[in-house]
C-alpha positions as CSV (number, residue, x, y, z in Angstrom):
1,M,101.0,113.6,119.8
2,T,98.0,115.9,119.5
3,P,94.8,116.0,121.3
4,A,92.9,114.7,118.2
5,E,95.4,111.8,117.6
6,L,95.0,110.7,121.3
7,L,91.3,110.7,121.0
8,A,91.1,109.0,117.7
9,F,93.1,106.1,119.3
10,E,90.8,105.9,122.0
11,A,87.6,105.9,119.8
12,A,89.2,103.2,117.8
13,N,90.1,101.2,121.0
14,P,87.5,101.7,123.5
15,G,87.5,99.9,126.9
16,W,90.6,98.4,128.4
17,S,92.4,95.1,127.9
18,S,95.9,93.7,127.7
19,N,95.8,94.0,124.0
20,K,95.1,97.7,124.4
21,E,98.0,98.0,126.5
22,M,100.2,96.5,124.0
23,R,98.6,98.7,121.1
24,I,99.4,102.0,123.6
25,R,103.1,100.9,124.0
26,N,103.7,99.8,120.3
27,Q,101.5,102.6,118.3
28,L,102.0,105.5,120.6
29,G,105.2,104.5,122.4
30,V,104.2,105.3,126.0
31,T,103.1,103.5,129.1
32,P,99.5,102.8,129.7
33,A,99.8,105.0,132.9
34,R,101.2,107.9,130.9
35,Y,98.6,107.4,128.3
36,V,95.6,107.7,130.8
37,V,97.3,111.0,131.9
38,L,97.6,112.5,128.2
39,L,94.2,111.2,127.2
40,E,92.6,112.9,130.3
41,R,94.5,116.0,129.3
42,A,93.5,115.9,125.7
43,A,89.6,115.2,126.4
44,A,89.7,118.3,128.8
45,S,91.5,120.6,126.2
46,R,89.6,122.8,124.0
47,E,91.4,121.2,120.8
48,G,90.3,117.7,121.9
49,Q,86.7,118.8,122.4
50,A,86.6,120.4,119.0
51,A,88.3,117.3,117.2
52,D,86.1,114.6,118.8
53,P,83.4,115.8,121.4
54,I,81.8,112.6,121.9
55,T,85.0,111.0,122.8
56,A,86.2,113.6,125.0
57,H,82.9,113.8,127.0
58,R,83.0,110.1,127.4
59,V,86.6,110.1,128.8
60,T,86.1,113.2,131.1
61,S,82.8,111.8,132.3
62,F,84.4,108.4,133.2
63,A,87.6,109.8,134.7
64,P,87.0,110.4,138.5
65,P,87.4,114.0,139.5
66,R,91.0,114.6,141.1
67,Y,90.1,117.9,142.6
68,R,87.0,119.5,143.7
69,V,86.6,123.1,145.1
70,D,85.0,124.2,148.2
71,T,83.5,127.6,147.8
72,T,82.6,128.1,151.5
73,A,86.2,127.8,152.7
74,R,88.6,130.5,152.9
75,P,90.5,131.4,149.9
76,A,93.8,129.7,151.0
77,H,91.9,126.6,151.8
78,R,89.5,126.3,148.8
79,L,91.4,123.5,146.6
80,L,90.9,120.1,148.4
81,I,92.4,117.1,146.8
82,D,90.4,113.6,146.8
83,L,92.7,110.7,147.7
84,P,92.1,107.4,146.6
85,N,90.8,104.9,149.4
């Protein structure tokens, strides 16, 4: 599955519902959790941004940031992981 194909699927199926979960399983052959991971990667990739910049931006701006960088810390301690509450 290419980034362009994932973003095209997301553009054709915006939002989230149980029907979308069934389409993900039937049409793409992956679990909804795996789809979200693949979609976030596709939206962040150069190929995905070139293929569908609007959907890529919507996906990346909606997804919570997984990492943040603390530029004031020592180099070995810069990467901080945001954990869900």
